[in-house]
C-alpha positions as CSV (number, residue, x, y, z in Angstrom):
1,X,66.0,34.2,26.6
2,X,65.6,32.8,22.5
3,X,63.1,35.1,21.0
4,X,60.4,32.9,18.9
5,X,58.2,34.8,16.5
6,X,55.1,33.3,15.6
7,X,55.5,33.5,11.4
8,X,51.1,34.0,11.6
9,X,51.6,36.9,13.7
10,X,51.9,38.7,10.2
11,X,48.3,37.5,9.5
12,X,47.2,39.3,12.6
13,X,48.8,42.3,11.3
14,X,47.3,42.3,7.8
15,X,44.1,41.7,8.7
16,X,44.2,44.5,11.1
17,X,45.3,46.7,8.8
18,X,42.4,45.5,6.0
19,X,42.2,42.3,4.1
20,X,28.1,51.8,11.3
21,X,26.6,60.3,19.7
22,X,28.6,62.0,22.4
23,X,31.8,60.3,22.0
24,X,33.7,63.4,21.2
25,X,36.2,62.9,23.3
26,X,36.8,59.0,22.7
27,X,39.7,57.9,24.1
28,X,41.8,54.8,24.5
29,X,40.4,54.7,28.2
30,X,36.9,54.9,26.9
31,X,37.8,51.6,24.3
32,X,39.0,49.4,27.0
33,X,36.3,49.9,29.3
34,X,33.6,49.4,26.5
35,X,35.9,46.3,25.3
36,X,36.7,44.5,28.3
37,X,35.2,41.4,29.3
38,X,33.8,40.1,32.5
39,X,35.6,38.9,35.3
40,X,33.8,36.3,37.1
41,X,34.5,33.6,40.1
42,X,35.3,30.6,38.5
43,X,32.1,28.0,38.2
44,X,31.9,24.0,38.6
45,X,30.2,23.3,34.9
46,X,28.3,20.2,34.1
47,X,29.2,18.3,32.0
48,X,26.4,17.4,29.3
49,X,25.8,15.2,26.1
50,X,27.2,17.8,23.9
51,X,30.7,16.4,25.4
52,X,33.1,18.1,28.2
53,X,31.8,21.5,29.3
54,X,35.9,22.4,29.6
55,X,38.7,21.8,27.3
56,X,42.1,23.0,28.8
57,X,44.4,24.4,26.7
58,X,47.2,24.9,29.0
59,X,47.6,24.2,32.6
60,X,51.7,24.5,32.8
61,X,52.1,21.6,35.0
62,X,54.2,19.9,32.5
63,X,56.0,22.8,30.6
64,X,55.4,24.9,27.8
65,X,53.7,22.8,25.5
66,X,50.3,23.0,25.5
67,X,47.9,20.1,26.1
68,X,46.5,20.2,22.5
69,X,49.6,19.4,21.9
70,X,50.9,22.6,20.5
71,X,53.6,24.8,20.8
72,X,54.4,28.2,22.9
73,X,56.6,30.8,22.6
74,X,57.2,34.6,22.4
75,X,57.1,37.2,19.6
76,X,58.4,40.9,18.9
77,X,57.3,42.7,15.9
78,X,60.6,44.4,15.6
79,X,63.5,41.9,16.8
80,X,66.6,44.5,16.4
81,X,64.9,46.4,19.5
82,X,65.0,43.3,21.8
83,X,66.9,44.6,24.7
84,X,64.1,47.7,25.0
85,X,61.1,45.4,23.0
86,X,60.6,41.6,24.3
87,X,58.4,39.2,26.4
88,X,59.9,36.6,28.3
89,X,58.2,34.0,29.2
90,X,59.3,31.2,32.2
91,X,56.8,28.3,34.0
92,X,57.5,28.7,37.5
93,X,55.7,27.6,40.8
94,X,53.5,29.8,42.2
95,X,50.5,30.0,44.3
96,X,47.3,29.5,42.1
97,X,43.8,31.1,42.4
98,X,42.7,28.3,44.8
99,X,45.7,29.7,46.9
100,X,47.7,25.8,46.5
101,X,51.3,26.4,44.8
102,X,51.1,24.8,41.3
103,X,53.0,25.8,38.1
104,X,51.8,28.5,36.0
105,X,52.9,31.0,33.2
106,X,54.9,34.1,34.1
107,X,55.4,36.5,31.4
108,X,57.6,39.7,31.9
109,X,57.3,41.9,28.7
110,X,59.0,45.6,28.0
111,X,57.1,47.9,25.3
112,X,59.8,50.7,27.0
113,X,61.4,51.6,23.8
114,X,61.8,55.3,21.4
115,X,60.8,53.8,18.9
116,X,57.1,51.5,17.9
117,X,56.8,48.3,20.2
118,X,55.2,45.7,20.2
119,X,55.7,41.6,21.4
120,X,54.0,39.0,23.4
121,X,53.2,35.3,23.6
122,X,51.5,33.0,21.4
123,X,50.5,29.2,21.6
124,X,49.0,27.2,19.1
125,X,45.6,26.0,19.5
126,X,46.5,23.3,16.8
127,X,42.9,23.3,14.6
128,X,40.5,22.9,17.8
129,X,36.9,23.1,17.0
130,X,34.8,25.4,19.7
131,X,31.9,24.9,18.2
132,X,30.4,23.3,21.5
133,X,31.9,26.1,23.5
134,X,30.4,29.7,24.6
135,X,33.3,31.2,26.4
136,X,37.1,31.4,26.8
137,X,38.2,31.6,30.2
138,X,42.0,31.9,31.9
139,X,43.3,33.1,35.3
140,X,45.5,36.4,35.3
141,X,47.2,38.1,37.8
142,X,49.7,41.5,37.7
143,X,52.4,41.2,39.9
144,X,52.1,44.1,42.2
145,X,56.4,44.7,42.8
146,X,56.9,44.6,39.3
147,X,54.1,46.2,38.1
148,X,52.1,45.8,35.4
149,X,50.0,47.1,32.7
150,X,46.2,46.9,33.7
151,X,44.7,45.8,30.0
152,X,46.1,44.1,27.1
153,X,45.0,42.8,24.2
154,X,44.2,38.8,23.3
155,X,43.2,37.4,19.5
156,X,41.8,33.8,19.0
157,X,42.9,33.2,15.1
158,X,41.5,31.0,12.7
159,X,42.3,29.2,9.7
160,X,41.0,29.7,6.2
161,X,42.8,27.2,4.2
162,X,44.5,24.3,4.8
163,X,47.7,25.6,4.5
164,X,46.3,28.8,6.7
165,X,47.7,31.4,4.7
166,X,44.3,32.9,5.3
167,X,43.1,33.7,8.8
168,X,40.3,35.7,10.7
169,X,40.3,36.5,14.4
170,X,38.3,37.2,17.1
171,X,39.7,39.8,19.8
172,X,39.2,41.2,23.6
173,X,40.7,43.3,25.8
174,X,41.9,41.7,28.9
175,X,41.5,43.2,32.3
176,X,44.6,42.9,34.7
177,X,44.3,43.1,39.0
178,X,46.9,42.7,41.4
179,X,45.0,39.2,42.8
180,X,43.9,35.9,40.4
181,X,41.1,36.8,38.5
182,X,39.3,34.3,36.0
183,X,38.9,36.3,33.1
184,X,35.5,35.4,31.5
185,X,35.1,36.2,27.5
186,X,31.9,35.2,25.6
187,X,33.4,33.8,22.5
188,X,30.4,36.0,21.0
189,X,32.0,39.1,21.2
190,X,34.9,38.4,19.4
191,X,33.0,38.8,15.8
192,X,35.6,38.3,13.9
193,X,35.7,34.7,13.7
194,X,31.8,34.7,12.5
195,X,31.6,33.5,9.3
196,X,28.9,36.1,8.1
197,X,28.9,34.6,4.5
198,X,27.2,31.6,5.6
199,X,24.1,31.6,6.4
200,X,23.8,28.9,9.0
201,X,26.4,31.0,11.0
202,X,22.9,33.2,11.4
203,X,21.4,30.9,13.0
204,X,24.2,29.2,15.0
205,X,27.6,31.6,15.0
206,X,29.0,29.1,17.0
207,X,29.4,26.7,13.9
208,X,32.2,29.4,13.0
209,X,34.2,28.9,15.9
210,X,36.3,25.5,14.5
211,X,39.9,25.0,13.1
212,X,41.3,27.2,15.2
213,X,45.2,28.0,14.9
214,X,46.8,30.0,17.5
215,X,45.9,32.5,20.9
216,X,48.3,35.4,21.2
217,X,48.5,37.8,23.6
218,X,49.6,41.5,22.3
219,X,51.7,44.1,24.5
220,X,51.4,47.4,22.8
221,X,53.3,50.6,23.6
222,X,50.6,52.6,22.6
223,X,47.9,50.4,24.0
224,X,49.3,49.1,27.7
225,X,49.2,51.3,31.3
226,X,52.4,50.7,32.2
227,X,55.4,49.7,29.5
228,X,57.0,47.1,31.7
229,X,55.7,45.0,34.0
230,X,55.3,41.1,34.8
231,X,52.2,39.4,34.6
232,X,51.4,35.5,35.5
233,X,48.2,33.0,33.7
234,X,46.8,29.7,34.6
235,X,44.3,27.6,33.6
236,X,43.7,28.7,29.7
237,X,40.4,27.3,28.4
238,X,37.0,26.7,26.6
239,X,33.8,26.0,28.4
240,X,30.5,25.5,28.1
241,X,28.4,27.9,30.2
242,X,24.8,27.2,28.5
243,X,25.1,31.3,28.8
244,X,26.4,32.3,25.2
245,X,25.2,36.0,25.7
246,X,24.0,37.9,23.3
247,X,25.5,37.8,19.3
248,X,26.3,39.9,16.1
249,X,24.0,37.9,13.9
250,X,21.1,39.3,16.7
251,X,18.6,41.6,15.4
252,X,16.3,43.9,18.0
253,X,12.9,42.4,18.7
254,X,9.9,44.6,18.3
255,X,6.0,44.0,19.0
256,X,5.1,46.0,16.5
257,X,3.2,44.6,13.4
258,X,2.8,45.8,9.6
259,X,-0.7,44.0,8.7
260,X,-2.0,40.5,9.0
261,X,-1.1,39.2,5.7
262,X,1.5,36.3,5.9
263,X,4.9,37.5,5.5
264,X,6.5,36.4,2.0
265,X,3.2,35.9,0.0
266,X,2.4,37.9,-3.5
267,X,-0.6,39.8,-1.1
268,X,2.0,41.0,1.7
269,X,4.3,42.3,-1.6
270,X,0.8,44.2,-2.8
271,X,0.5,45.4,0.9
272,X,4.2,46.8,0.9
273,X,3.5,48.3,-3.3
274,X,0.6,50.2,-1.8
275,X,2.9,52.3,0.7
276,X,5.0,53.3,-3.0
277,X,4.2,55.7,-5.7
278,X,4.2,52.9,-8.1
279,X,5.7,49.6,-9.7
280,X,6.8,48.0,-12.4
281,X,4.0,47.4,-15.2
282,X,6.2,44.9,-16.8
283,X,9.5,42.8,-16.4
284,X,11.1,43.7,-20.1
285,X,11.2,46.9,-21.6
286,X,12.4,47.3,-25.6
287,X,13.0,50.6,-26.6
288,X,14.6,52.9,-29.1
289,X,17.5,54.9,-27.5
290,X,19.2,57.7,-28.8
291,X,22.5,58.0,-31.3
292,X,23.9,60.4,-29.1
293,X,25.5,59.0,-26.3
294,X,24.5,62.2,-24.3
295,X,21.2,61.6,-24.7
296,X,21.3,57.5,-24.4
297,X,22.4,58.7,-20.8
298,X,19.7,61.0,-20.2
299,X,17.3,58.4,-20.9
300,X,18.9,55.9,-19.0
301,X,19.1,58.8,-16.2
302,X,15.3,59.1,-16.5
303,X,14.3,55.8,-16.2
304,X,16.7,54.9,-13.3
305,X,15.0,58.2,-11.5
306,X,12.0,56.4,-11.3
307,X,13.2,53.8,-9.4
308,X,13.6,56.5,-6.3
309,X,10.7,58.3,-7.8
310,X,8.3,55.1,-7.0
311,X,10.0,52.9,-4.7
312,X,10.6,55.3,-1.7
313,X,7.7,55.2,1.1
314,X,5.5,57.4,0.6
315,X,4.6,58.3,4.5
316,X,8.2,58.5,5.6
317,X,10.3,59.4,2.8
318,X,12.9,56.5,2.8
319,X,14.2,54.5,-0.3
320,X,14.1,50.8,-0.1
321,X,16.9,48.8,0.1
322,X,15.9,46.6,-3.1
323,X,13.3,45.0,-5.2
324,X,12.8,41.5,-7.3
325,X,9.8,41.3,-9.9
326,X,8.1,38.4,-9.9
327,X,8.8,35.2,-11.8
328,X,6.2,35.9,-14.8
329,X,4.5,39.3,-13.7
330,X,6.3,42.1,-12.2
331,X,3.6,42.4,-8.8
332,X,3.1,38.4,-8.4
333,X,4.2,35.4,-7.5
334,X,8.1,35.5,-6.3
335,X,7.8,39.5,-6.0
336,X,10.6,40.6,-3.2
337,X,9.4,44.3,-1.7
338,X,12.8,44.8,0.7
339,X,10.9,47.6,2.8
340,X,14.2,48.1,4.8
341,X,16.9,50.4,4.6
342,X,20.3,51.2,5.0
343,X,21.6,54.3,5.8
344,X,24.0,54.4,3.0
345,X,21.0,54.3,0.8
346,X,19.5,57.2,2.5
347,X,22.6,59.5,1.7
348,X,22.8,58.0,-1.9
349,X,19.0,58.8,-2.1
350,X,19.6,62.5,-1.1
351,X,22.5,62.7,-3.9
352,X,19.9,61.3,-6.3
353,X,17.3,63.8,-5.6
354,X,19.8,66.4,-6.2
355,X,20.5,64.9,-9.9
356,X,17.1,64.7,-10.2
357,X,16.7,68.3,-10.0
358,X,19.9,68.8,-12.0
359,X,18.8,66.8,-15.0
360,X,15.5,68.3,-15.2
361,X,13.3,65.7,-14.0
362,X,12.2,67.8,-10.9
363,X,11.5,70.8,-9.9
364,X,13.1,72.7,-7.3
365,X,10.2,72.6,-4.8
366,X,9.6,69.0,-5.5
367,X,13.2,68.4,-4.7
368,X,13.4,70.2,-1.7
369,X,10.0,68.9,-0.4
370,X,11.0,65.3,-1.2
371,X,14.5,65.6,0.8
372,X,12.6,67.6,4.0
373,X,10.5,64.6,4.3
374,X,13.4,62.2,4.1
375,X,15.5,64.5,6.8
376,X,12.6,65.0,9.4
377,X,12.2,61.6,9.5
378,X,16.3,61.0,10.1
379,X,15.7,63.2,12.8
380,X,13.3,60.9,14.3
381,X,14.5,57.9,14.1
382,X,15.8,55.9,17.1
383,X,19.6,56.1,17.1
384,X,22.8,55.0,19.0
385,X,24.0,57.0,22.0
386,X,26.9,58.2,20.3
387,X,24.3,60.4,17.9
388,X,25.0,57.9,14.7
389,X,22.2,55.9,13.6
390,X,21.7,51.9,13.2
391,X,22.7,50.5,9.8
392,X,19.8,49.6,9.0
393,X,15.9,50.8,9.5
394,X,12.4,49.2,9.1
395,X,10.8,51.6,6.1
396,X,7.2,50.7,7.1
397,X,7.9,51.1,11.3
398,X,10.8,53.3,11.2
399,X,12.3,51.0,13.9
400,X,15.9,49.9,13.8
401,X,16.6,46.2,12.6
402,X,20.3,45.7,13.3
403,X,21.8,46.8,16.6
404,X,25.3,47.8,14.4
405,X,26.4,51.0,14.4
406,X,28.7,51.1,10.7
407,X,31.6,54.0,9.9
408,X,31.2,53.5,6.1
409,X,27.3,53.8,6.2
410,X,27.5,56.9,8.4
411,X,30.2,58.5,6.2
412,X,28.2,57.7,3.1
413,X,24.7,59.2,5.1
414,X,26.8,62.1,5.8
415,X,28.2,62.3,2.6
416,X,24.8,62.8,1.4
417,X,24.3,65.6,4.3
418,X,26.3,67.6,3.0
419,X,25.4,67.4,-1.1
420,X,22.0,68.5,0.2
421,X,23.1,71.1,2.3
422,X,25.1,72.9,-0.3
423,X,22.5,72.0,-3.2
424,X,19.6,74.0,-1.5
425,X,21.5,75.7,1.4
426,X,18.3,78.7,1.9
427,X,16.1,75.6,2.7
428,X,18.2,73.0,4.1
429,X,21.2,74.2,5.7
430,X,19.4,74.7,8.9
431,X,17.4,71.1,9.2
432,X,21.2,69.4,8.0
433,X,23.3,71.2,10.0
434,X,21.3,69.9,12.7
435,X,21.9,66.4,11.7
436,X,25.7,67.0,11.1
437,X,26.1,67.9,14.8
438,X,24.6,65.2,16.1
439,X,27.5,63.1,16.3
440,X,31.8,63.3,15.8
441,X,33.5,60.5,13.5
442,X,36.2,60.3,16.3
443,X,33.4,58.0,18.0
444,X,35.0,54.9,15.3
445,X,38.3,55.8,15.6
446,X,40.8,53.5,16.7
447,X,44.2,56.0,18.0
448,X,45.9,52.5,18.6
449,X,46.1,51.4,15.0
450,X,45.5,55.0,13.1
451,X,42.6,53.7,11.5
452,X,38.6,53.6,11.3
453,X,36.8,50.5,13.0
454,X,34.1,48.8,10.4
455,X,31.6,49.7,13.4
456,X,30.3,49.1,16.8
457,X,27.6,46.6,18.0
458,X,25.5,48.0,20.5
459,X,24.3,45.1,21.8
460,X,27.7,43.3,22.6
461,X,29.2,46.8,23.8
462,X,32.4,46.0,21.5
463,X,33.8,47.9,18.4
464,X,34.5,45.4,15.3
465,X,37.6,43.1,15.6
466,X,38.5,44.9,12.0
467,X,39.4,48.2,10.8
468,X,39.5,49.6,7.7
469,X,43.5,49.3,6.4
470,X,43.5,49.7,3.0
471,X,43.7,53.3,1.7
472,X,42.8,52.3,-2.5
473,X,39.0,51.4,-1.0
474,X,35.4,52.4,-0.4
475,X,35.8,54.2,3.1
476,X,38.1,56.8,1.6
477,X,35.2,59.2,1.0
478,X,34.3,58.9,4.6
479,X,37.8,59.1,5.7
480,X,38.2,62.6,3.9
481,X,35.0,63.2,5.1
482,X,35.9,62.2,8.8
483,X,39.6,63.9,8.5
484,X,38.0,67.7,6.7
485,X,35.4,67.8,9.8
486,X,38.4,67.6,12.4
487,X,36.6,64.6,13.9
488,X,40.1,62.1,13.2
489,X,43.8,63.2,13.0
490,X,45.2,63.8,9.3
491,X,47.6,61.2,9.8
492,X,45.3,58.7,9.3
493,X,45.4,59.0,5.7
494,X,48.6,58.8,4.9
495,X,50.2,56.7,8.2
496,X,47.0,54.4,8.4
497,X,46.1,53.0,5.5
498,X,48.2,51.2,3.5
499,X,48.9,51.6,-0.4
500,X,50.5,47.7,-0.6
501,X,51.6,45.5,2.1
502,X,54.9,44.7,2.9
503,X,56.9,42.0,-0.1
504,X,57.2,39.3,2.4
505,X,53.4,39.6,2.6
506,X,53.1,35.8,0.4
507,X,49.2,36.0,0.4
508,X,48.2,38.8,-1.8
509,X,48.1,38.8,-5.2
510,X,51.4,40.0,-6.4
511,X,54.5,41.7,-4.7
512,X,54.4,45.1,-5.2
513,X,56.9,47.5,-7.0
514,X,58.8,50.0,-5.4
515,X,57.4,50.2,-2.2
516,X,59.6,52.5,-0.6
517,X,59.3,55.6,1.9
518,X,57.3,58.6,0.8
519,X,57.2,61.4,2.7
520,X,54.0,63.7,1.8
521,X,53.2,66.4,4.2
522,X,55.4,65.5,6.8
523,X,53.9,62.1,6.9
524,X,56.2,59.0,6.7
525,X,54.7,56.0,4.6
526,X,55.6,53.3,2.2
527,X,54.5,53.8,-1.5
528,X,54.3,51.1,-4.1
529,X,52.3,49.8,-6.7
530,X,51.2,46.7,-8.7
531,X,51.3,46.1,-12.1
532,X,49.4,44.1,-15.0
533,X,50.6,44.2,-18.7
534,X,51.4,48.0,-19.2
535,X,49.8,49.4,-16.4
536,X,50.6,50.4,-12.8
537,X,48.1,51.2,-10.1
538,X,47.8,51.1,-6.4
539,X,45.4,48.2,-5.4
540,X,42.0,48.0,-4.3
541,X,41.3,45.1,-2.0
542,X,39.1,43.1,-4.4
543,X,39.6,44.5,-7.9
544,X,35.9,45.8,-7.8
545,X,34.9,49.1,-9.5
546,X,32.7,49.8,-6.4
547,X,36.1,50.3,-4.2
548,X,37.6,52.1,-6.8
549,X,35.4,54.3,-8.3
550,X,32.2,55.0,-5.9
551,X,34.1,58.0,-4.0
552,X,34.7,59.8,-7.0
553,X,31.1,60.6,-7.0
554,X,31.6,63.2,-4.5
555,X,35.3,63.1,-4.5
556,X,37.4,65.5,-7.2
557,X,40.0,63.0,-7.5
558,X,40.5,63.6,-11.2
559,X,41.4,67.2,-10.9
560,X,42.5,67.7,-7.6
561,X,45.1,64.6,-8.5
562,X,45.8,63.8,-11.4
563,X,49.2,62.3,-10.3
564,X,47.3,60.6,-7.5
565,X,44.4,59.2,-7.0
566,X,42.6,60.5,-10.2
567,X,45.4,58.7,-12.4
568,X,44.6,55.7,-10.4
569,X,41.1,55.7,-10.8
570,X,41.7,56.2,-14.8
571,X,43.7,53.3,-14.6
572,X,41.7,50.9,-12.7
573,X,38.7,51.7,-15.1
574,X,40.4,50.6,-17.6
575,X,42.1,47.6,-16.3
576,X,38.4,46.5,-15.5
577,X,37.6,46.4,-19.5
578,X,40.7,45.4,-20.4
579,X,40.3,42.6,-17.5
580,X,37.2,41.2,-19.2
581,X,37.7,41.6,-22.7
582,X,41.2,40.8,-22.9
583,X,41.5,38.2,-20.7
584,X,38.5,36.7,-20.0
585,X,37.3,36.8,-23.9
586,X,33.9,38.2,-22.1
587,X,31.7,40.2,-24.5
588,X,31.0,43.2,-21.8
589,X,33.3,44.2,-18.8
590,X,32.5,45.8,-15.3
591,X,32.2,43.5,-12.3
592,X,31.4,44.8,-8.6
593,X,29.2,43.8,-5.8
594,X,26.1,43.0,-7.2
595,X,23.3,40.4,-7.4
596,X,23.7,37.5,-8.9
597,X,20.8,35.1,-11.0
598,X,20.5,32.7,-7.9
599,X,19.3,35.9,-5.9
600,X,22.0,36.6,-3.8
601,X,24.7,39.7,-3.4
602,X,28.0,38.9,-4.1
603,X,31.8,40.5,-4.6
604,X,33.0,40.3,-8.2
605,X,36.1,42.2,-9.4
606,X,39.3,42.0,-11.7
607,X,41.3,39.8,-10.1
608,X,44.6,41.6,-10.3
609,X,43.6,45.2,-9.7
610,X,42.7,43.6,-6.2
611,X,45.1,43.0,-3.2
612,X,43.1,39.6,-2.8
613,X,41.3,39.9,-5.7
614,X,37.4,38.7,-6.1
615,X,35.6,36.2,-8.5
616,X,35.0,37.1,-11.9
617,X,32.3,36.2,-14.5
618,X,28.7,38.4,-13.2
619,X,29.1,42.1,-14.9
620,X,26.7,44.9,-13.3
621,X,25.7,48.1,-15.3
622,X,27.1,50.7,-12.2
623,X,30.5,49.4,-13.0
624,X,30.0,51.5,-16.8
625,X,28.3,54.1,-15.0
626,X,31.1,54.6,-12.5
627,X,33.7,54.9,-15.7
628,X,32.0,57.6,-17.3
629,X,34.2,60.3,-16.0
630,X,37.8,58.5,-17.3
631,X,36.6,57.0,-20.2
632,X,33.1,57.7,-21.8
633,X,33.0,56.5,-24.9
634,X,33.8,53.0,-23.8
635,X,31.5,53.3,-21.0
636,X,28.9,54.2,-23.3
637,X,29.4,51.7,-25.7
638,X,29.5,48.7,-23.1
639,X,26.3,50.0,-21.7
640,X,24.6,49.3,-25.7
641,X,26.5,45.9,-25.2
642,X,24.6,45.0,-22.4
643,X,21.2,46.1,-24.1
644,X,21.9,44.7,-27.0
645,X,23.5,40.8,-25.7
646,X,21.0,40.9,-22.6
647,X,17.3,41.3,-21.7
648,X,18.7,43.8,-18.9
649,X,16.8,46.5,-19.4
650,X,13.5,47.7,-17.4
651,X,11.3,50.6,-16.2
652,X,13.8,51.5,-14.2
653,X,16.6,50.6,-16.1
654,X,19.3,48.4,-16.3
655,X,18.6,45.5,-13.9
656,X,21.2,44.5,-11.4
657,X,23.6,42.1,-13.4
658,X,23.9,39.3,-15.7
659,X,26.0,36.1,-15.2
660,X,28.3,36.5,-18.3
661,X,28.4,32.8,-18.9
662,X,25.1,31.7,-18.4
663,X,23.4,35.1,-20.0
664,X,20.9,35.1,-17.2
665,X,20.1,38.6,-15.7
666,X,19.5,38.9,-11.7
667,X,16.1,41.2,-12.2
668,X,16.6,43.2,-9.1
669,X,17.1,47.0,-8.7
670,X,19.1,47.8,-5.4
671,X,19.1,51.2,-4.2
672,X,22.9,51.4,-3.7
673,X,23.5,50.4,-7.4
674,X,20.7,52.7,-9.0
675,X,22.0,55.5,-7.3
676,X,25.9,55.4,-8.6
677,X,24.2,54.9,-12.1
678,X,22.0,58.6,-11.5
679,X,25.1,59.9,-9.7
680,X,27.7,59.2,-12.1
681,X,26.0,60.1,-15.5
682,X,24.3,63.4,-13.6
683,X,28.1,64.0,-12.2
684,X,29.5,63.4,-16.2
685,X,26.3,65.0,-18.1
686,X,26.8,68.7,-15.5
687,X,30.8,69.0,-14.9
688,X,30.5,67.3,-11.6
689,X,27.5,68.7,-10.5
690,X,27.5,66.2,-7.1
691,X,31.2,66.8,-6.8
692,X,30.8,70.7,-6.6
693,X,28.6,70.4,-3.8
694,X,30.2,68.6,-1.9
695,X,33.8,70.1,-2.3
696,X,31.4,73.8,-1.9
697,X,31.5,73.2,1.6
698,X,33.9,74.7,4.0
699,X,34.2,72.0,5.8
700,X,35.0,69.9,2.9
701,X,37.4,72.1,1.5
702,X,39.7,71.8,4.2
703,X,40.6,68.4,3.0
704,X,41.7,69.4,-0.4
705,X,45.4,68.9,0.6
706,X,44.8,64.8,1.3
707,X,44.1,65.0,-2.6
708,X,46.7,67.5,-4.4
709,X,49.6,66.6,-2.4
710,X,50.3,62.8,-3.1
711,X,52.0,61.7,-6.5
712,X,51.4,57.5,-6.6
713,X,54.4,56.8,-9.1
714,X,57.1,58.7,-8.1
715,X,60.4,57.2,-7.3
716,X,61.8,59.9,-5.1
717,X,60.7,61.3,-1.9
718,X,57.8,63.5,-2.3
719,X,58.7,65.8,0.6
720,X,55.7,68.6,0.6
721,X,56.3,69.3,4.4
722,X,56.2,72.7,4.5
723,X,53.9,73.7,6.6
724,X,52.5,70.4,7.6
725,X,51.8,68.8,11.0
726,X,54.4,66.4,12.0
């Protein structure tokens, strides 16, 4: 049979590649049990005023074209391997679930190949709007005579633009048995379809289930339980049951109250401020800074430390996520005190306390006492059964405010643990050791994709639909740590995450150069780089300072990888400056996710340096701080220029960002961004003090070869495979 290949499958693979506990023996089998949707008998569904309760996509009575008018076909990731890797589809007469003979879809598949094999079925959904439905259903039966896999993956894709060059997808694992069963998949579990940037989607995630483009079945040689087989399908449909089930936008409910004072009022803000060591007294600070650059940086660091000194819950030792100063006075109308925290903030806070000690702002005894209070709280928090904490907690009540367990955020928490442990080993080693031993990062590892999941939704019992697949991005620090701990395989660093995408992926911002096969430590993978003007670099996803340079606060990239990550870091720092000054004609530079004057938190970047590229316009001081390691004079000059041009400096140092076109400042302080400024300054002034603490750990030293082995811009194969793990 002629092999059809859905062009949009490429987008599926792209998004899988990139676009918070027991489980030490995590496996595909466990993954399938976690993600498998419920199997239920077919229901008779009522019709409501919302429209029909069932929309049939395909019943196959009239052939392959589905009932939405969409074409159908089968695809093969490697058409040259067609004799071993294929899906053949046919419409055949067969007794259906009700026992009566009808026409059904028969898929005969094989992934029985010596090379990686992946294939399947697709049918176009023609922009279908499923927002009035809450489940996806289909009748499925394995062929007992031919054999069949007991599970396979399905995805529903959605277009984000009129040409469908950008897509997102939700996925599910479909169970198969020798008898007809109705597989019932709640759309809420297909979390990749939800538009989390739309505030309305947080109220009703179903509004995101529109503009659906394609349904895809995937047989993957690493995932199926039988490499050849036959499966029958019938009555593929969207249904409305009135029972959508839990959602990725849900948060835990708890009956505890902080106070009887109404939430969101100035009085409520004053109540929260009473749990802190202090709060700003003035909005704008005008001061005479030292002329000498290092003295200037220390002054900025001292003010920045005041945020952590004061905006930390005095009872529990947890840093608050963010504060916004009032409209006319710091604590009054318009004030916001975010008395919750993300676990990344906790890891960054531990590094900030160590930095305050290094800089002479606090004594050793004070630093140890602060961290012991924080660590004791972390030991008490309710965690997911994997041992990892949830992503957000209320800093007043110490209850989780999220069902999500995040890989990258858990990573930054643990990175902070390692720094604290090695800063004060006699005092903290035992307590930190207990926390480090609680969980294994294998919990987040997908062995099929050889990548780390973004995270896991406890209330849904599913992992995210996306994984971290871009190498030069913020998660590389957590990935390094997970590999060095021995939790996940070393091959993830080279073979799992990509430096650049294939040349025929037209959606990327530019076509990579020299994308040839490389061999490092025995691992084979594609290299390549982008170019802008006279600069060559491996791109990040969005071209932001955060993605490119935040990992450098803990990883010795400049020292250990001068022709790899270290060189790339330096180019990205220079690119941030040159793109803003030369291309955009801005007076200041440094674009990264940050607040904007409207009050939201948004992604910004230097577009040429991202595979996709974020928008420009807002400059954040933490970008300059992260660049100190690579171009200190220019970074300090930029920070001084920000103070000169904008009213951007307060009692806790730099406010979060300024919208350059309007000159309007976002008068907010974020724990994460303040932490990057403070830690980066400490590293610069004290010869990488935080990085040295991290790499001093015997476990973390095991990962040094990940940094030393690779040179990004060599054209020949870098075969350093002697002694490597194939």
